[in-house]
Each structure stands twice: as structure tokens, then as C-alpha cells.
C-alpha positions in Angstrom: 72.0 41.4 74.6 71.8 38.6 71.9 72.8 41.0 69.3 75.9 42.0 71.5 76.9 38.4 72.2 76.8 37.4 68.2 78.3 40.5 67.2 81.1 39.9 69.8 81.8 36.5 68.6 81.9 37.7 64.8 84.4 40.5 65.9 86.6 38.0 67.8 86.5 35.3 65.0 90.2 34.8 63.4 88.9 35.8 60.1 87.4 39.0 61.3 90.7 39.5 63.3 92.8 39.4 59.9 90.4 42.0 58.3 89.8 44.4 61.4 87.4 47.4 60.7 88.3 51.0 61.1 87.1 52.9 64.3 84.6 54.8 62.0 83.1 51.2 60.9 82.9 49.6 64.2 79.7 50.3 66.2 80.6 51.3 69.6 77.1 52.0 70.8 76.7 50.8 74.4 79.5 48.1 73.9 80.5 45.9 77.0 84.1 44.7 77.3 84.0 40.9 77.0 85.9 40.3 80.4 83.3 42.4 81.9 80.5 40.4 80.3 81.7 37.1 81.4 82.2 38.5 85.0 78.6 39.9 84.8 77.2 36.7 83.8 79.4 34.6 86.2 78.1 37.0 89.2 74.4 36.8 88.2 74.6 32.8 88.1 76.5 32.3 91.5 75.1 35.2 93.4 71.5 36.0 92.3 68.7 33.7 92.7 65.3 35.9 92.4 62.4 35.0 94.7 58.8 34.5 93.4 57.3 36.2 96.1 55.5 39.0 94.2 54.4 36.9 91.2 50.9 38.1 89.7 49.5 34.5 90.2 46.0 35.9 89.0 47.5 37.0 85.8 49.2 33.6 85.2 46.0 31.7 86.0 43.8 34.0 83.8 46.2 33.7 80.7 46.3 29.7 81.4 42.5 29.5 81.6 42.2 31.9 78.4 44.6 29.6 76.3 42.7 26.4 77.4 39.4 28.1 76.2 41.1 29.1 72.8 42.5 25.7 72.3 39.0 24.1 72.8 37.3 26.8 70.5 39.7 26.4 67.7 41.0 23.0 68.1 44.7 24.2 68.5 47.4 22.4 70.2 46.5 22.6 73.8 48.3 24.6 76.4 49.6 22.6 79.4 51.1 22.9 82.9 54.6 22.7 81.7 54.2 25.9 79.5 53.4 27.4 82.6 56.6 26.1 84.4 58.7 27.2 81.6 57.2 30.7 81.8 58.1 30.9 85.6 61.7 29.7 84.6 61.8 32.5 82.2 60.7 35.0 84.6 63.1 34.1 86.9 66.0 34.0 84.3 64.8 37.8 83.2 65.1 38.6 86.9 68.4 37.1 87.2 69.7 38.9 84.2 68.7 42.3 85.9 70.2 41.1 89.3 67.0 41.3 91.2 66.0 39.8 94.4 62.5 39.3 93.6 60.5 38.4 90.3 58.7 41.4 89.3 55.6 42.0 87.1 57.7 43.0 84.1 59.6 40.0 84.2 56.5 37.9 84.4 55.1 40.0 81.1 58.1 39.4 79.3 58.0 35.7 80.1 54.4 35.5 78.8 55.4 37.3 75.7 58.1 34.8 74.9 56.3 31.9 75.9 53.3 32.9 73.7 55.2 33.7 70.7 56.8 30.3 70.8 53.6 28.5 71.6 51.6 30.5 68.8 54.3 29.7 66.3 53.6 26.0 66.7 50.0 26.2 65.5 48.3 25.9 62.1 48.5 29.1 60.1 44.6 29.9 60.4 44.8 29.3 64.2 47.9 31.1 64.6 46.6 34.2 62.9 43.5 34.2 65.2 45.5 33.9 68.2 48.1 36.5 67.4 45.0 38.7 67.5 43.6 37.3 70.5 46.7 37.8 72.6 47.9 40.8 71.0 47.9 42.7 74.3 50.6 40.1 75.6 52.6 40.0 72.5 53.3 43.6 72.0 54.6 44.0 75.9 57.8 46.1 75.6 58.4 44.9 72.1 60.2 47.7 69.9 57.2 49.3 67.7 59.5 49.2 64.4 60.1 45.3 65.0 56.1 44.5 65.7 55.1 46.8 62.7 57.7 44.9 60.5 56.2 41.7 61.6 52.7 42.7 60.8 53.7 44.3 57.5 55.4 40.8 56.4 52.3 39.0 57.6 50.2 41.4 54.9 52.7 40.9 52.3 52.7 37.3 52.7 48.8 37.3 52.6 49.0 39.3 49.5 51.8 37.3 47.6 49.4 34.1 48.2 46.5 36.2 46.6 48.2 37.4 43.9 49.8 34.0 42.9 46.5 32.2 43.3 44.7 34.9 41.2 47.3 35.7 38.4 49.8 32.9 38.5 53.4 33.1 37.3 56.3 34.8 39.1 55.5 38.0 41.1 58.3 40.9 41.0 56.9 42.9 43.3 54.1 43.1 46.0 51.9 46.0 47.1 50.2 46.6 50.6 47.8 49.4 51.4 48.8 51.7 53.8 45.5 51.9 55.0 45.4 48.5 56.0 48.6 48.5 57.9 47.6 51.6 59.7 44.3 49.7 60.7 46.4 46.9 62.2 48.8 49.3 63.8 45.9 51.2 65.8 44.5 47.8 67.0 47.6 47.7 69.1 47.8 51.4 70.3 50.7 52.5 67.7 49.3 55.6 65.8 52.4 57.0 64.3 53.8 55.2 61.5 56.1 57.8 59.9 59.2 56.7 62.1 58.8 53.1 60.9 58.7 54.4 57.2 62.1 56.1 58.0 63.7 53.4 59.8 66.6 51.3 58.8 64.7 48.4 59.7 61.9 49.1 57.2 64.4 50.0 54.3 66.7 46.8 54.8 63.7 44.5 54.2 63.4 46.1 50.7 60.1 47.9 51.5 59.6 51.2 50.1 56.5 53.8 51.1 54.8 55.3 48.2 53.2 58.6 49.8 51.3 59.4 46.7 49.8 56.0 46.0 49.1 55.2 49.4 50.9 51.9 49.4 53.8 49.9 50.4 56.0 48.3 47.7 58.2 44.8 48.2 60.5 44.3 46.0 60.9 40.3 45.7 
């Protein structure tokens, strides 16, 4: 939805209108006319009010308790009731987006993922890394595997870059990441086939190259 909205604004910008793309260059996959999108959003706002009757309260309570324990153990920024309230509002918004009468479990799971991503990103680096591992089952819910693998790969590349600069100094032109290390991280979140990721546009667009013979991944800086 976010990609569609931003793409729509770009296509309807005056500068874009003066230099229109050909039919072949325009991405028409799953496009929605702007008037229809406006009507959809207006209908959802005015007619849909999802109820919280089927919220998994035990799951929310367990997550809150787990986050409190984690903050006490690591000294991280503590979770508060306000975070939980925000998560409930996100769940309602997700249900409303799908024109549902009730908030379902998957609405809650998506809201948990969004809230956790935002909350964990506010932590110190060392705490952040540990929390991402601890709460990986929540963070990976319905997330595109390629985006998730790219996130992990970027973290590995960043760690390798810091290590190389500390050890060798100077400017670094390339960073090499072990395929085995990435595959080990992927298995921890139940991803076992990485070949589609290596062949994806997302992988190539971020300047990564998979060297099968050397069994590593090269990032050109």
C-alpha cells in the first residue's frame, strides 16, 4: 500500500506528467485507480469500526511480561503500557484496512511486529542486536523472506565492515560475508532456501554479488 501511494504521487507530479513513461515502462501490476483508492479509504474511515472481541489477551500479556524481563536484564529502555495501547490501535487500523468487523489474531501479530521493530530500533546497538534475536519469532511474522534476509545480510556486512576498519584501517572498497554465516542466521528463523534471494532484484539492487565458488557474498561500497 505504501509503495502504491508514493508511486501514485510520483506519477501524478507535474514534472512526471511532462515526461510520461511508455506503457512498457509503467509498472501496472495490481494497480488501483486513484479515485477508487480514495473511495476505499473514505469507506473504511466512516463505515468500518473493528471490535476487539477476539483479541488474544494472553499473547499480549505474555509479550509485555517478556519485554519487561528483557529490559530489566539488559538495562534497555523499558516497555510501557502506552506501547501496548499503541499496538492495539495498530491492530484496529490493520483490521480496518481489510474492512473487518473484528480484530483477528493476524491483526494483532502484525501490530506486534510493527511495534517491536519501532521499539527495538530505539535501543543501544548491543541491546538491539540481542533483542532482535530474542524476539525474532514476532519480527518475522508475515514478512517477505527476501526483505528479512536483506536485513540480516546488511547487519552482517556492517559488522564485517567495522571489524575490517578496526583491524586494517583505511578505506574499504569491498566487504565479504560468509555464505555459511548467512545461512546459519537464516535457519534460525526457519528459512532454508536462499537461492531465490540471491537471484532477486532486491539482492542485486543493494550491490551484493553471490560468489558460489568462494562461498561468500561480496558487497561493493
